[in-house]
N, C-alpha and C positions, 0 to 999 in steps of 0.2 A: 505495499500499498504506500501511497505517495504523503508525505509529512512536506508540508508547507508553512512559510512563515504565517499564515494566518492561524493555522493550527496553535503554532507556538506562543502566537497573540493570547488566544483562547485560554490556553494554560496559564499565563501570567496575570490573566484577567483578576486574580484575587490579590493584586497588589503588589506582586512580586517585580512588574515592570511595566512602564508605559511607552507606547508606541508615539515618537515625537515628531518624526519624519519619514518620509519614503512611503506613506501609504500606497501608494498605487503597485508597489512593488511586493505587496503580501503574497501573490501566489510564486514567489521563488521557492524552489524545493529544499527542503533541508534534509542532509543525509549523514553529516556529522557536525559536532560541535567541538571548540577548541578554546583555549584559553591565553592571552596574551599578558605577559608582563615585562614586554622588553620592546625597546624602541622599534628596532628593525625586525619586523616580523613577514615582511614581503615573501621571503623564500619560503616559507610555510603557509603560505595563503594558497586556497584551492577551491574549487567550484562546490557549491552546494554546501559551504562551512558557515554555522553561527558562530561568529566570534565572539567571546565575553570577555570583558575584562574591568579592573579597577580604573583605568585610565591613567594610572599614576605616572608611568613611563613615558607619557605625553603630556601631563598636565600642564595647562598654561603655555602650550606650545601649538598656537593656531594651525601654523602650516603643518605641522606633524598629524595632526587631528586631519585636515582636509587631505593630506597624501594617504592618510590610511583608508579612508571613505573611498578615493579614488582608487587604490591598490584592490581594496575587497571587491569593488564593483568590476574590475578589469579580469581579476581572477575568478569570477562568477560566482562569486561567494553571495549566501543566502542574507545575511541581516547583521549587523553590530549591535551590542547589548553592552552599554557602558555605565558604571557607577560615576557620579561627578562630584563627588565629595572632595576630592582633591583639586578641584577646578574653581581658582575664583569667580571665573566667568566661564561659562560654555560658549564656544565661538558660536554667533548666529550664523554666519558665514558656513558652518558645518550644517546645521539643519537645510538650509538653502540648497548646499549641493547635494544631500541626500534627497531633497525632494525633486531636484533635477534629474539626476540619475535614477529616480525612483528606486532608491537603494533602502530598505527598511533598518531605521535607527531608534533603538530603545534607551529610554535611561532605565536603569535598574534602581530598584528601592534602595537607598543608600542605608536604612534602617535593618534590613536584612542580611544574614550571610549569605553568602553564595551557594548553599546548599540548597537553601529554598528555591532559587532560581534555575541552578543546574539540575537538580535531581528530577523533575518533572519532564525535563528535555530529554535528558538520558535515558527514561523511561519509555518516552514516546519515541524516541529513534530506533530501540530494541523493538517494540512495538510493531512499529512501522516495517521493518526489515522484516518482520515473523508474521506480516499480513494482517494485524490487528486491526480493525475499522477504527477511525478517528471518534465516531459516537461512543466507543467502548473502550477507549483508549487512556490509561493513566486512572484507572478505577480502584487502585489499592486503597484499601480502608474505606472504599465509599460505598460498597456494594450493603446494603440492607441485609443484616444477619436476622436469620429465623430463628425461633427458638424450638429445640428437637421435640416432637411430641411421641412419644412411645404408643404403640397400639396397646390396646386393652386384651387383645388375644392373638396368639400367634398358633397358626394350623399347620401342620405337616412341615414345619422348619427345623425345628430341634425336636431329639427324641427324649423320652423318660429314660433315665438308666435305672430305674427302681426294677429289678428282677420279679418283686411281687405285683409290680403295677399291671392293670387288665389288659394294656397297651401290649405287655411282655407274652401274653397268652392268646389274646384275641389278634391276628395278625393284620385283620384287615379295618380294624379301628383307628380313625384318625388322631395322630399325635396333637392335643391342643394345651396350651400352655395360656394360662391367666396371670394378666400383671397384678400383684399382690400388694406390691408395695413401690410407688410410684417413684418416692425420692430415692430410694436404695436402689431402683431399678430391678427388681427381685421378679421373677416369674416362677409360676409353682404350675405343677400338673393339674390339668383340670380333675383328675380320677383320682390320685393318690395324694395329691398336695405336695409330692417331693419338690425341692427347690431346684431348679437348674443351675447349674454349674457347667463351666466350661471345661475346667478339669476332669 
């Protein structure tokens, strides 16, 4: 299944990140993510990459920010997600360039650690590679848990081990066990009241 930047935006809609530019590029494919903490990352850029960074290596260097956006776009990368807490002021020109190139640019929530932003992306990439539909993607911990309800009676599933039980003598008789204690999950033979034991 194909994972797009639009899908990543949905994953981050709970406050992990905000799309600030390049909205027309949301259909770009995401195949891999990487993290950048050095100024010259150009040799490692590749197509369909979501690049995530604190921005520390390029803080307050407008030229480096603009070059990074251009280099990512030229490499066919998917998007850039950056924390802005190390910037005195994030360059307005970078937002305009991202819009012009239709290259998605996200501001990561400065109050959150990387794990909150990165983990859902990792899961989505793995699930996409394994053919999981986006509508069911990243459902860990989100599936409604249902309480197990034990059946009141079990018929011909387990056998009574009491040699004096009528089921040992009458071969055609069904083996029926009744739930006698729901809290302790105890079943007893309907005929002789022998407690069922797995051993």
